[in-house]
NUVEX-436196 format. One record per residue: x, y, z of N, C-alpha, C in turn; residue in one letter. Coordinates in pm, whole numbers, plus 50000, padded with zeros to 5 digits. Layout:
BEGIN
X / Y / Z / X / Y / Z / X / Y / Z / A
...
END
This chain:
BEGIN
50085 / 49881 / 50000 / 50000 / 50000 / 50000 / 50089 / 50124 / 50000 / X
50078 / 50206 / 49898 / 50165 / 50321 / 49883 / 50128 / 50432 / 49983 / X
50220 / 50527 / 49993 / 50208 / 50632 / 50095 / 50075 / 50706 / 50085 / X
50038 / 50751 / 49967 / 49913 / 50825 / 49950 / 49792 / 50739 / 49986 / X
49799 / 50610 / 49959 / 49690 / 50520 / 49992 / 49675 / 50505 / 50143 / X
49787 / 50502 / 50213 / 49781 / 50493 / 50360 / 49718 / 50620 / 50417 / X
49758 / 50736 / 50366 / 49702 / 50862 / 50416 / 49553 / 50874 / 50385 / X
49509 / 50806 / 50280 / 49368 / 50813 / 50242 / 49280 / 50717 / 50323 / X
49342 / 50632 / 50403 / 49265 / 50538 / 50485 / 49180 / 50612 / 50588 / X
49066 / 50555 / 50620 / 48984 / 50606 / 50729 / 49061 / 50589 / 50860 / X
49035 / 50678 / 50956 / 49108 / 50672 / 51083 / 49087 / 50541 / 51158 / X
48979 / 50472 / 51130 / 48952 / 50345 / 51198 / 49016 / 50227 / 51126 / X
49081 / 50254 / 51011 / 49145 / 50146 / 50936 / 49285 / 50119 / 50990 / X
49330 / 49997 / 50972 / 49462 / 49957 / 51023 / 49572 / 49996 / 50926 / X
49682 / 50049 / 50980 / 49800 / 50076 / 50900 / 49874 / 49943 / 50881 / X
49908 / 49906 / 50758 / 49970 / 49775 / 50734 / 50111 / 49764 / 50789 / X
50153 / 49641 / 50818 / 50286 / 49613 / 50873 / 50398 / 49660 / 50781 / X
50370 / 49668 / 50652 / 50476 / 49703 / 50557 / 50527 / 49845 / 50575 / X
50461 / 49924 / 50662 / 50510 / 50059 / 50691 / 50584 / 50065 / 50824 / X
50626 / 49947 / 50872 / 50703 / 49941 / 50995 / 50848 / 49984 / 50971 / X
50910 / 50034 / 51075 / 51054 / 50063 / 51080 / 51104 / 50000 / 51209 / X
51138 / 49872 / 51201 / 51169 / 49798 / 51322 / 51040 / 49771 / 51399 / X
51035 / 49810 / 51526 / 50917 / 49784 / 51611 / 50811 / 49892 / 51599 / X
50836 / 49995 / 51523 / 50745 / 50109 / 51519 / 50713 / 50148 / 51376 / X
50608 / 50225 / 51359 / 50579 / 50280 / 51228 / 50688 / 50378 / 51186 / X
50716 / 50383 / 51058 / 50808 / 50480 / 51000 / 50775 / 50619 / 51055 / X
50877 / 50687 / 51110 / 50856 / 50817 / 51174 / 50795 / 50920 / 51082 / X
50833 / 50918 / 50955 / 50774 / 51012 / 50860 / 50625 / 50990 / 50841 / X
50583 / 50865 / 50851 / 50439 / 50836 / 50841 / 50368 / 50880 / 50969 / X
50430 / 50857 / 51085 / 50370 / 50905 / 51209 / 50345 / 51055 / 51203 / X
50447 / 51129 / 51156 / 50434 / 51274 / 51148 / 50329 / 51315 / 51046 / X
50321 / 51244 / 50934 / 50222 / 51276 / 50831 / 50080 / 51250 / 50882 / X
50062 / 51142 / 50957 / 49930 / 51114 / 51014 / 49891 / 51222 / 51115 / X
49990 / 51266 / 51193 / 49963 / 51375 / 51287 / 49927 / 51503 / 51213 / X
49997 / 51531 / 51104 / 49967 / 51649 / 51024 / 49825 / 51642 / 50969 / X
49783 / 51524 / 50928 / 49647 / 51509 / 50878 / 49545 / 51549 / 50984 / X
49571 / 51510 / 51108 / 49482 / 51548 / 51218 / 49490 / 51698 / 51244 / X
49610 / 51755 / 51238 / 49625 / 51899 / 51259 / 49553 / 51979 / 51151 / X
49560 / 51933 / 51029 / 49502 / 52006 / 50918 / 49350 / 52020 / 50929 / X
49287 / 51934 / 51006 / 49143 / 51948 / 51029 / 49112 / 52070 / 51116 / X
49215 / 52123 / 51182 / 49198 / 52236 / 51273 / 49256 / 52366 / 51217 / X
49325 / 52356 / 51104 / 49395 / 52472 / 51048 / 49355 / 52490 / 50903 / X
49320 / 52610 / 50859 / 49286 / 52633 / 50719 / 49399 / 52589 / 50626 / X
49363 / 52531 / 50514 / 49463 / 52476 / 50423 / 49548 / 52584 / 50356 / X
49502 / 52710 / 50359 / 49580 / 52815 / 50294 / 49688 / 52873 / 50385 / X
49700 / 52821 / 50507 / 49806 / 52865 / 50598 / 49915 / 52758 / 50597 / X
50033 / 52787 / 50543 / 50137 / 52684 / 50527 / 50193 / 52634 / 50660 / X
50233 / 52510 / 50660 / 50310 / 52455 / 50771 / 50450 / 52514 / 50765 / X
50496 / 52571 / 50875 / 50629 / 52631 / 50880 / 50730 / 52544 / 50954 / X
50687 / 52484 / 51065 / 50776 / 52401 / 51145 / 50699 / 52283 / 51204 / X
50763 / 52167 / 51204 / 50706 / 52050 / 51268 / 50810 / 51994 / 51365 / X
50772 / 51980 / 51491 / 50862 / 51927 / 51593 / 50803 / 51797 / 51647 / X
50887 / 51694 / 51655 / 50838 / 51563 / 51700 / 50930 / 51504 / 51804 / X
50869 / 51439 / 51902 / 50943 / 51361 / 52001 / 50891 / 51218 / 51994 / X
50979 / 51126 / 51956 / 50941 / 50986 / 51943 / 50966 / 50917 / 52078 / X
50859 / 50896 / 52152 / 50871 / 50854 / 52291 / 50871 / 50703 / 52308 / X
50785 / 50636 / 52232 / 50771 / 50491 / 52243 / 50727 / 50436 / 52107 / X
50744 / 50306 / 52084 / 50703 / 50249 / 51955 / 50554 / 50268 / 51928 / X
50521 / 50297 / 51804 / 50382 / 50302 / 51757 / 50366 / 50186 / 51660 / X
50302 / 50078 / 51701 / 50292 / 49961 / 51613 / 50193 / 49983 / 51500 / X
50205 / 49897 / 51398 / 50108 / 49898 / 51290 / 49970 / 49863 / 51345 / X
49867 / 49891 / 51267 / 49731 / 49869 / 51311 / 49657 / 50001 / 51318 / X
49553 / 50007 / 51395 / 49477 / 50130 / 51412 / 49556 / 50225 / 51503 / X
49581 / 50345 / 51453 / 49659 / 50443 / 51528 / 49564 / 50550 / 51585 / X
49568 / 50565 / 51717 / 49484 / 50665 / 51783 / 49558 / 50798 / 51787 / X
49495 / 50904 / 51736 / 49557 / 51036 / 51727 / 49465 / 51141 / 51788 / X
49522 / 51226 / 51870 / 49449 / 51339 / 51926 / 49519 / 51468 / 51883 / X
49443 / 51571 / 51850 / 49502 / 51699 / 51811 / 49422 / 51812 / 51874 / X
49492 / 51920 / 51911 / 49424 / 52036 / 51967 / 49504 / 52162 / 51935 / X
49432 / 52272 / 51921 / 49494 / 52401 / 51896 / 49544 / 52457 / 52028 / X
49670 / 52497 / 52033 / 49726 / 52556 / 52154 / 49710 / 52707 / 52155 / X
49726 / 52769 / 52039 / 49715 / 52915 / 52031 / 49693 / 52958 / 51888 / X
49606 / 53056 / 51872 / 49585 / 53121 / 51742 / 49630 / 53265 / 51754 / X
49736 / 53301 / 51685 / 49787 / 53437 / 51687 / 49748 / 53511 / 51561 / X
49802 / 53630 / 51546 / 49771 / 53711 / 51429 / 49822 / 53645 / 51301 / X
49940 / 53584 / 51310 / 50001 / 53522 / 51192 / 50018 / 53371 / 51205 / X
50037 / 53323 / 51326 / 50070 / 53182 / 51343 / 49967 / 53107 / 51427 / X
49960 / 52978 / 51403 / 49873 / 52888 / 51478 / 49959 / 52771 / 51527 / X
49955 / 52746 / 51656 / 50028 / 52633 / 51715 / 49930 / 52520 / 51744 / X
49963 / 52401 / 51696 / 49874 / 52285 / 51712 / 49956 / 52168 / 51766 / X
49900 / 52101 / 51864 / 49964 / 51982 / 51922 / 49892 / 51857 / 51875 / X
49967 / 51753 / 51849 / 49908 / 51623 / 51815 / 49981 / 51514 / 51893 / X
49907 / 51412 / 51930 / 49965 / 51298 / 52003 / 49920 / 51168 / 51937 / X
50016 / 51078 / 51917 / 49985 / 50942 / 51878 / 49989 / 50857 / 52004 / X
49882 / 50784 / 52029 / 49866 / 50711 / 52154 / 49880 / 50561 / 52133 / X
49940 / 50495 / 52230 / 49950 / 50350 / 52231 / 49914 / 50303 / 52371 / X
49804 / 50230 / 52381 / 49757 / 50184 / 52512 / 49720 / 50298 / 52604 / X
49672 / 50408 / 52545 / 49632 / 50523 / 52625 / 49746 / 50615 / 52664 / X
49869 / 50577 / 52630 / 49986 / 50657 / 52664 / 50041 / 50727 / 52539 / X
50098 / 50845 / 52557 / 50155 / 50918 / 52444 / 50281 / 50848 / 52395 / X
50280 / 50808 / 52268 / 50395 / 50742 / 52208 / 50473 / 50837 / 52118 / X
50405 / 50936 / 52063 / 50471 / 51037 / 51980 / 50400 / 51169 / 52003 / X
50477 / 51271 / 52035 / 50422 / 51404 / 52063 / 50474 / 51500 / 51956 / X
50382 / 51574 / 51893 / 50421 / 51663 / 51785 / 50363 / 51802 / 51804 / X
50437 / 51901 / 51759 / 50392 / 52039 / 51758 / 50406 / 52093 / 51617 / X
50295 / 52137 / 51560 / 50297 / 52197 / 51428 / 50274 / 52347 / 51438 / X
50357 / 52423 / 51368 / 50344 / 52568 / 51367 / 50312 / 52610 / 51224 / X
50195 / 52670 / 51208 / 50146 / 52713 / 51079 / 50149 / 52866 / 51075 / X
50193 / 52922 / 50965 / 50207 / 53068 / 50963 / 50174 / 53130 / 50828 / X
50099 / 53239 / 50835 / 50071 / 53316 / 50713 / 50196 / 53393 / 50671 / X
50207 / 53420 / 50543 / 50319 / 53501 / 50493 / 50306 / 53643 / 50546 / X
50421 / 53707 / 50568 / 50421 / 53845 / 50614 / 50530 / 53921 / 50538 / X
50514 / 54052 / 50531 / 50612 / 54135 / 50463 / 50743 / 54139 / 50541 / X
50855 / 54129 / 50469 / 50987 / 54136 / 50534 / 51092 / 54173 / 50430 / X
51188 / 54254 / 50472 / 51297 / 54291 / 50382 / 51410 / 54188 / 50389 / X
51402 / 54095 / 50486 / 51507 / 53993 / 50502 / 51473 / 53873 / 50414 / X
51566 / 53838 / 50328 / 51545 / 53722 / 50241 / 51679 / 53657 / 50211 / X
51695 / 53533 / 50252 / 51818 / 53457 / 50230 / 51779 / 53320 / 50176 / X
51841 / 53279 / 50069 / 51815 / 53146 / 50012 / 51946 / 53069 / 49998 / X
51937 / 52938 / 50014 / 52055 / 52854 / 49998 / 52075 / 52820 / 49851 / X
52201 / 52804 / 49813 / 52235 / 52768 / 49676 / 52285 / 52624 / 49676 / X
52228 / 52545 / 49590 / 52263 / 52403 / 49585 / 52396 / 52382 / 49513 / X
52481 / 52302 / 49574 / 52607 / 52265 / 49509 / 52581 / 52152 / 49409 / X
52671 / 52131 / 49315 / 52654 / 52019 / 49221 / 52650 / 51886 / 49297 / X
52576 / 51788 / 49247 / 52570 / 51658 / 49315 / 52704 / 51587 / 49310 / X
52729 / 51505 / 49411 / 52850 / 51423 / 49411 / 52848 / 51324 / 49294 / X
52730 / 51272 / 49265 / 52708 / 51188 / 49147 / 52570 / 51220 / 49092 / X
52555 / 51207 / 48962 / 52424 / 51226 / 48901 / 52330 / 51116 / 48947 / X
52202 / 51136 / 48926 / 52104 / 51033 / 48963 / 52136 / 50902 / 48892 / X
52167 / 50911 / 48764 / 52194 / 50790 / 48685 / 52319 / 50716 / 48734 / X
52418 / 50790 / 48783 / 52544 / 50729 / 48826 / 52546 / 50690 / 48973 / X
52442 / 50723 / 49047 / 52439 / 50695 / 49190 / 52401 / 50550 / 49217 / X
52436 / 50503 / 49337 / 52416 / 50363 / 49375 / 52271 / 50338 / 49415 / X
52204 / 50251 / 49342 / 52066 / 50215 / 49373 / 52062 / 50127 / 49497 / X
51977 / 50162 / 49592 / 51962 / 50082 / 49714 / 51849 / 49982 / 49694 / X
51877 / 49852 / 49696 / 51770 / 49754 / 49679 / 51691 / 49737 / 49807 / X
51567 / 49692 / 49792 / 51489 / 49654 / 49911 / 51516 / 49508 / 49940 / X
51566 / 49480 / 50059 / 51601 / 49345 / 50100 / 51515 / 49307 / 50220 / X
51409 / 49229 / 50199 / 51320 / 49192 / 50309 / 51397 / 49130 / 50426 / X
51368 / 49181 / 50546 / 51435 / 49131 / 50665 / 51566 / 49201 / 50696 / X
51619 / 49275 / 50600 / 51745 / 49347 / 50621 / 51725 / 49498 / 50618 / X
51653 / 49547 / 50519 / 51623 / 49690 / 50514 / 51484 / 49714 / 50572 / X
51460 / 49829 / 50634 / 51329 / 49856 / 50695 / 51215 / 49834 / 50596 / X
51104 / 49781 / 50646 / 50992 / 49743 / 50559 / 50941 / 49861 / 50476 / X
50935 / 49981 / 50537 / 50876 / 50094 / 50466 / 50957 / 50136 / 50344 / X
51087 / 50100 / 50339 / 51172 / 50147 / 50230 / 51135 / 50085 / 50096 / X
51051 / 49982 / 50097 / 51007 / 49925 / 49969 / 50922 / 50024 / 49891 / X
50872 / 50127 / 49958 / 50786 / 50226 / 49892 / 50861 / 50355 / 49858 / X
50993 / 50351 / 49870 / 51076 / 50464 / 49830 / 51189 / 50413 / 49742 / X
51241 / 50502 / 49661 / 51356 / 50469 / 49578 / 51473 / 50557 / 49619 / X
51586 / 50494 / 49653 / 51705 / 50565 / 49698 / 51820 / 50540 / 49600 / X
51889 / 50647 / 49567 / 52012 / 50636 / 49488 / 52119 / 50718 / 49559 / X
52221 / 50648 / 49609 / 52322 / 50711 / 49692 / 52432 / 50774 / 49608 / X
52448 / 50904 / 49624 / 52553 / 50978 / 49553 / 52680 / 50988 / 49636 / X
52668 / 50972 / 49769 / 52784 / 50983 / 49857 / 52761 / 50904 / 49984 / X
52852 / 50813 / 50015 / 52858 / 50743 / 50144 / 52728 / 50672 / 50181 / X
52701 / 50563 / 50114 / 52586 / 50480 / 50146 / 52601 / 50421 / 50286 / X
52492 / 50379 / 50350 / 52500 / 50320 / 50483 / 52593 / 50198 / 50485 / X
52667 / 50184 / 50595 / 52754 / 50069 / 50620 / 52863 / 50054 / 50514 / X
52905 / 50165 / 50458 / 53009 / 50162 / 50356 / 53148 / 50186 / 50412 / X
53159 / 50206 / 50544 / 53288 / 50233 / 50605 / 53347 / 50364 / 50560 / X
53263 / 50464 / 50543 / 53307 / 50595 / 50495 / 53399 / 50662 / 50596 / X
53479 / 50754 / 50550 / 53572 / 50825 / 50637 / 53511 / 50950 / 50698 / X
53393 / 50989 / 50652 / 53325 / 51107 / 50707 / 53176 / 51078 / 50717 / X
53113 / 51137 / 50819 / 52969 / 51116 / 50843 / 52889 / 51220 / 50767 / X
52899 / 51211 / 50635 / 52828 / 51303 / 50547 / 52773 / 51223 / 50431 / X
52645 / 51240 / 50401 / 52582 / 51162 / 50295 / 52506 / 51251 / 50198 / X
52483 / 51195 / 50081 / 52399 / 51261 / 49980 / 52323 / 51152 / 49907 / X
52192 / 51168 / 49900 / 52110 / 51065 / 49838 / 51997 / 51130 / 49759 / X
51970 / 51073 / 49642 / 51855 / 51111 / 49561 / 51741 / 51017 / 49601 / X
51624 / 51072 / 49628 / 51516 / 50990 / 49681 / 51381 / 51036 / 49627 / X
51291 / 50941 / 49611 / 51153 / 50972 / 49574 / 51062 / 50862 / 49624 / X
50937 / 50896 / 49644 / 50835 / 50797 / 49681 / 50793 / 50720 / 49557 / X
50768 / 50591 / 49574 / 50711 / 50512 / 49465 / 50560 / 50533 / 49470 / X
50516 / 50645 / 49421 / 50379 / 50688 / 49440 / 50333 / 50764 / 49316 / X
50203 / 50775 / 49300 / 50148 / 50850 / 49187 / 50087 / 50982 / 49232 / X
50079 / 51004 / 49362 / 50018 / 51125 / 49415 / 50114 / 51242 / 49405 / X
50065 / 51363 / 49380 / 50152 / 51482 / 49378 / 50221 / 51500 / 49513 / X
50337 / 51562 / 49510 / 50412 / 51587 / 49633 / 50353 / 51708 / 49703 / X
50307 / 51688 / 49826 / 50254 / 51795 / 49909 / 50321 / 51792 / 50045 / X
50260 / 51858 / 50144 / 50319 / 51865 / 50278 / 50351 / 51727 / 50336 / X
50255 / 51636 / 50325 / 50274 / 51503 / 50384 / 50389 / 51429 / 50317 / X
50398 / 51440 / 50184 / 50506 / 51373 / 50112 / 50642 / 51433 / 50147 / X
50646 / 51566 / 50165 / 50772 / 51630 / 50206 / 50819 / 51574 / 50339 / X
50727 / 51558 / 50432 / 50761 / 51504 / 50563 / 50819 / 51364 / 50549 / X
50755 / 51281 / 50467 / 50804 / 51144 / 50447 / 50943 / 51143 / 50385 / X
50965 / 51225 / 50283 / 51095 / 51229 / 50218 / 51204 / 51276 / 50314 / X
51172 / 51379 / 50393 / 51272 / 51437 / 50483 / 51313 / 51342 / 50595 / X
51229 / 51246 / 50628 / 51261 / 51153 / 50738 / 51298 / 51014 / 50686 / X
51312 / 50999 / 50556 / 51327 / 50866 / 50498 / 51468 / 50809 / 50506 / X
51569 / 50896 / 50515 / 51706 / 50846 / 50505 / 51761 / 50803 / 50641 / X
51851 / 50706 / 50643 / 51914 / 50667 / 50769 / 52014 / 50772 / 50815 / X
52053 / 50765 / 50939 / 52150 / 50859 / 50993 / 52281 / 50853 / 50915 / X
52340 / 50968 / 50884 / 52471 / 50965 / 50818 / 52578 / 50898 / 50902 / X
52554 / 50887 / 51033 / 52649 / 50817 / 51118 / 52665 / 50671 / 51081 / X
52559 / 50611 / 51024 / 52565 / 50470 / 50986 / 52659 / 50445 / 50869 / X
52691 / 50550 / 50795 / 52784 / 50535 / 50683 / 52926 / 50509 / 50730 / X
52956 / 50541 / 50855 / 53089 / 50516 / 50910 / 53110 / 50368 / 50940 / X
53001 / 50294 / 50954 / 53008 / 50154 / 50993 / 53028 / 50063 / 50873 / X
53073 / 49939 / 50902 / 53091 / 49841 / 50795 / 52991 / 49727 / 50803 / X
52907 / 49729 / 50907 / 52802 / 49628 / 50919 / 52678 / 49692 / 50979 / X
52560 / 49635 / 50953 / 52435 / 49696 / 50998 / 52427 / 49713 / 51149 / X
52363 / 49820 / 51190 / 52336 / 49849 / 51331 / 52205 / 49924 / 51340 / X
52149 / 49925 / 51458 / 52020 / 49990 / 51480 / 52040 / 50135 / 51522 / X
51961 / 50224 / 51465 / 51958 / 50364 / 51507 / 51812 / 50409 / 51509 / X
51779 / 50494 / 51603 / 51640 / 50536 / 51619 / 51634 / 50684 / 51657 / X
51543 / 50758 / 51593 / 51529 / 50901 / 51621 / 51462 / 50923 / 51757 / X
51514 / 51019 / 51831 / 51453 / 51061 / 51957 / 51369 / 51185 / 51935 / X
51428 / 51284 / 51870 / 51357 / 51409 / 51841 / 51384 / 51448 / 51696 / X
51291 / 51526 / 51642 / 51306 / 51569 / 51502 / 51238 / 51705 / 51486 / X
51310 / 51797 / 51424 / 51253 / 51926 / 51388 / 51269 / 51946 / 51239 / X
51158 / 51975 / 51173 / 51159 / 52000 / 51029 / 51107 / 52141 / 51004 / X
51188 / 52221 / 50936 / 51150 / 52359 / 50904 / 51124 / 52369 / 50754 / X
51003 / 52406 / 50718 / 50964 / 52421 / 50578 / 51000 / 52562 / 50531 / X
51078 / 52572 / 50426 / 51131 / 52700 / 50380 / 51044 / 52768 / 50276 / X
50975 / 52689 / 50196 / 50894 / 52746 / 50088 / 50796 / 52639 / 50041 / X
50690 / 52681 / 49975 / 50592 / 52585 / 49925 / 50573 / 52595 / 49774 / X
50668 / 52662 / 49706 / 50663 / 52666 / 49560 / 50767 / 52570 / 49504 / X
50723 / 52451 / 49469 / 50810 / 52348 / 49414 / 50727 / 52262 / 49320 / X
50795 / 52185 / 49238 / 50729 / 52099 / 49141 / 50671 / 51977 / 49215 / X
50539 / 51957 / 49211 / 50479 / 51845 / 49283 / 50483 / 51712 / 49208 / X
50550 / 51708 / 49093 / 50554 / 51586 / 49013 / 50611 / 51471 / 49095 / X
50537 / 51361 / 49113 / 50585 / 51250 / 49196 / 50701 / 51174 / 49134 / X
50729 / 51195 / 49006 / 50836 / 51122 / 48940 / 50974 / 51184 / 48963 / X
50977 / 51306 / 49015 / 51105 / 51373 / 49033 / 51182 / 51320 / 49153 / X
51314 / 51316 / 49140 / 51400 / 51279 / 49252 / 51434 / 51403 / 49333 / X
51415 / 51394 / 49465 / 51458 / 51497 / 49558 / 51599 / 51459 / 49606 / X
51665 / 51554 / 49670 / 51800 / 51527 / 49719 / 51810 / 51563 / 49865 / X
51871 / 51474 / 49941 / 51896 / 51499 / 50083 / 52047 / 51504 / 50105 / X
52094 / 51616 / 50156 / 52233 / 51630 / 50198 / 52234 / 51630 / 50351 / X
52299 / 51531 / 50411 / 52294 / 51517 / 50556 / 52434 / 51501 / 50613 / X
52451 / 51542 / 50739 / 52579 / 51526 / 50806 / 52561 / 51525 / 50957 / X
52653 / 51459 / 51025 / 52656 / 51462 / 51171 / 52721 / 51591 / 51217 / X
52661 / 51654 / 51317 / 52723 / 51770 / 51381 / 52811 / 51726 / 51497 / X
52767 / 51620 / 51566 / 52840 / 51566 / 51681 / 52789 / 51426 / 51709 / X
52871 / 51349 / 51779 / 52830 / 51214 / 51821 / 52913 / 51174 / 51942 / X
52845 / 51127 / 52047 / 52913 / 51079 / 52168 / 52814 / 51001 / 52252 / X
52866 / 50900 / 52323 / 52786 / 50822 / 52419 / 52664 / 50756 / 52356 / X
52671 / 50726 / 52227 / 52560 / 50660 / 52160 / 52452 / 50752 / 52110 / X
52473 / 50884 / 52122 / 52375 / 50982 / 52075 / 52435 / 51062 / 51960 / X
52361 / 51072 / 51851 / 52406 / 51141 / 51731 / 52323 / 51267 / 51709 / X
52388 / 51372 / 51669 / 52320 / 51498 / 51638 / 52346 / 51530 / 51491 / X
52241 / 51541 / 51413 / 52258 / 51553 / 51270 / 52164 / 51658 / 51210 / X
52202 / 51705 / 51092 / 52122 / 51801 / 51020 / 52119 / 51763 / 50873 / X
52019 / 51813 / 50801 / 52006 / 51780 / 50659 / 51929 / 51890 / 50588 / X
51949 / 51897 / 50458 / 51874 / 51988 / 50372 / 51802 / 51903 / 50267 / X
51674 / 51931 / 50247 / 51596 / 51865 / 50144 / 51582 / 51959 / 50025 / X
51630 / 51913 / 49910 / 51627 / 51993 / 49787 / 51523 / 51936 / 49691 / X
51449 / 52023 / 49627 / 51349 / 51981 / 49529 / 51418 / 51938 / 49400 / X
51347 / 51867 / 49312 / 51408 / 51824 / 49186 / 51463 / 51939 / 49102 / X
51409 / 52060 / 49119 / 51460 / 52174 / 49043 / 51565 / 52253 / 49121 / X
51621 / 52194 / 49229 / 51736 / 52251 / 49297 / 51706 / 52357 / 49401 / X
51584 / 52364 / 49453 / 51550 / 52462 / 49556 / 51557 / 52398 / 49694 / X
51609 / 52471 / 49791 / 51609 / 52424 / 49930 / 51467 / 52437 / 49984 / X
51406 / 52326 / 50019 / 51265 / 52324 / 50060 / 51249 / 52304 / 50210 / X
51341 / 52232 / 50272 / 51326 / 52205 / 50415 / 51461 / 52182 / 50481 / X
51468 / 52221 / 50609 / 51583 / 52193 / 50694 / 51540 / 52093 / 50800 / X
51622 / 51992 / 50820 / 51591 / 51887 / 50916 / 51699 / 51881 / 51023 / X
51655 / 51862 / 51146 / 51749 / 51848 / 51259 / 51700 / 51733 / 51346 / X
51788 / 51637 / 51375 / 51748 / 51520 / 51451 / 51849 / 51484 / 51560 / X
51795 / 51430 / 51668 / 51875 / 51367 / 51772 / 51845 / 51217 / 51761 / X
51950 / 51139 / 51746 / 51936 / 50995 / 51716 / 52015 / 50915 / 51818 / X
51960 / 50801 / 51859 / 52035 / 50707 / 51943 / 52081 / 50593 / 51854 / X
52208 / 50556 / 51865 / 52264 / 50451 / 51783 / 52316 / 50338 / 51871 / X
52289 / 50216 / 51832 / 52333 / 50099 / 51908 / 52452 / 50036 / 51833 / X
52559 / 50115 / 51834 / 52681 / 50070 / 51764 / 52802 / 50138 / 51827 / X
END
């Protein structure tokens, strides 16, 4: 079941196991489901500016219970909280900040550097049942720099990625793409290890991009620091036409 089909499910329908990431649902899907609940409380013409998530406990496949509430409505911004519940307890806590555009003389944009390898020359990541996370069967990855477990000399990666989907790319798809790649820290290793996100902040920079689902997006990611099994990383999500669309910041625990 592709990403758009999962989002189109009724809230009482079960999320299939194929969207698992280890013991929990793929974090990008958790956030997208939370956004769906938030969007019922926020006008669609007000863009999502920032999404903050804390992954507290595993959210298994099946029926996912979600609660959302508005925390504050300001002149320009709306703060909305969403919770994914498991057994009545909060398993994932999210804060969405939606904001209307405002006049400003400050404008800074990032310029994309040339890719380390073209899409055609990059390493295709196969889906290997039992070895790669189940949800990755619904995405296509082509590694331009430092694939996972390649024994790289630096914790910096670059990957071309797209959903195997026919739906146009919107807010929910951006969230999935931005959370789809493994930690760049795993590229330092020579054998598989487990890593799991603790917190995630995604900042949406603009909403003018090509929504064509066939286009490859690019994620440039790197570790800022790593110690005691905790990794701190950042990434930029670039649209197929080379625009910086989102900034990602994550705190990750690694069992390696």
